[in-house]
C-alpha positions as CSV (number, residue, x, y, z in Angstrom):
1,M,-3.6,-34.6,54.6
2,T,-0.2,-36.0,53.8
3,K,2.7,-34.1,52.3
4,A,2.1,-35.9,49.0
5,D,-1.5,-34.6,48.9
6,M,-0.4,-31.0,49.4
7,P,0.5,-28.8,46.4
8,L,4.2,-28.1,46.1
9,V,5.1,-24.5,46.9
10,S,8.4,-23.2,45.5
11,V,10.2,-20.5,47.3
12,I,12.9,-18.7,45.4
13,C,15.4,-16.9,47.5
14,L,17.7,-14.5,45.7
15,C,21.1,-13.6,47.2
16,Y,23.7,-11.0,46.3
17,N,26.1,-10.1,49.1
18,H,23.7,-10.9,51.8
19,S,26.0,-13.0,54.0
20,K,24.5,-11.3,57.1
21,Y,21.0,-12.3,56.3
22,V,20.9,-15.4,54.1
23,V,20.9,-17.9,57.0
24,E,18.0,-16.1,58.6
25,A,16.1,-16.1,55.3
26,I,16.7,-19.8,54.7
27,D,15.7,-20.7,58.3
28,S,12.6,-18.7,57.9
29,V,11.5,-20.7,54.9
30,L,12.4,-24.0,56.5
31,S,10.6,-23.2,59.7
32,Q,7.2,-22.7,58.1
33,T,4.4,-25.2,59.1
34,Y,3.4,-26.0,55.5
35,A,5.2,-29.3,54.7
36,N,5.5,-29.4,50.9
37,V,8.0,-26.7,50.2
38,E,10.8,-26.5,47.7
39,L,13.5,-24.0,48.5
40,I,15.7,-22.7,45.7
41,V,18.5,-20.3,46.6
42,V,20.1,-18.5,43.7
43,D,23.3,-16.5,44.4
44,D,23.9,-13.8,41.9
45,A,27.8,-14.0,42.0
46,S,28.2,-12.5,45.4
47,T,31.6,-11.1,46.2
48,D,31.3,-11.6,50.0
49,N,31.1,-15.1,51.6
50,S,27.4,-15.7,50.8
51,Q,28.1,-18.7,48.6
52,L,30.2,-20.4,51.4
53,I,27.5,-19.7,53.9
54,I,24.8,-21.1,51.6
55,S,26.9,-24.2,50.9
56,E,27.2,-24.8,54.7
57,C,23.4,-24.6,55.0
58,I,23.1,-27.2,52.3
59,N,25.3,-29.6,54.3
60,E,22.6,-29.4,57.0
61,Y,19.6,-29.2,54.7
62,P,20.4,-31.1,51.5
63,Q,16.9,-30.6,50.2
64,I,17.8,-27.0,49.4
65,K,18.4,-26.4,45.7
66,F,21.4,-24.0,45.3
67,I,22.3,-22.3,42.1
68,P,25.5,-20.3,42.4
69,L,26.0,-18.0,39.4
70,S,29.5,-17.2,38.3
71,K,28.5,-13.8,36.7
72,N,26.2,-11.2,38.2
73,V,23.1,-10.9,36.0
74,G,20.7,-8.8,38.1
75,N,17.5,-9.6,40.1
76,C,15.1,-10.3,37.2
77,K,17.3,-12.8,35.4
78,T,18.4,-14.4,38.7
79,F,14.8,-14.8,39.6
80,N,14.0,-16.3,36.2
81,I,16.8,-18.8,36.7
82,G,15.3,-19.9,40.0
83,W,11.8,-20.0,38.6
84,Q,12.9,-22.2,35.7
85,A,14.5,-24.6,38.2
86,S,11.3,-24.8,40.3
87,S,8.7,-27.5,40.3
88,G,5.9,-26.0,42.3
């Protein structure tokens, strides 16, 4: 089965001041054996350096969709923003 034959799975990763853990979370998704994965990282206006760290990850993995929010809106709304941007 080729990647094109596999259903697309969207993974939405929420981040708010998780600079210590965001790289580990991204690496975990990208290291899965299922090939047809869309990773969307939504940062809910972190006040630490999470957005910088995520941007550095995107330099290495440009297939990651990154949505940095300028205003903190909370988990539910942040997830819905990621969900609306998903294709899987």
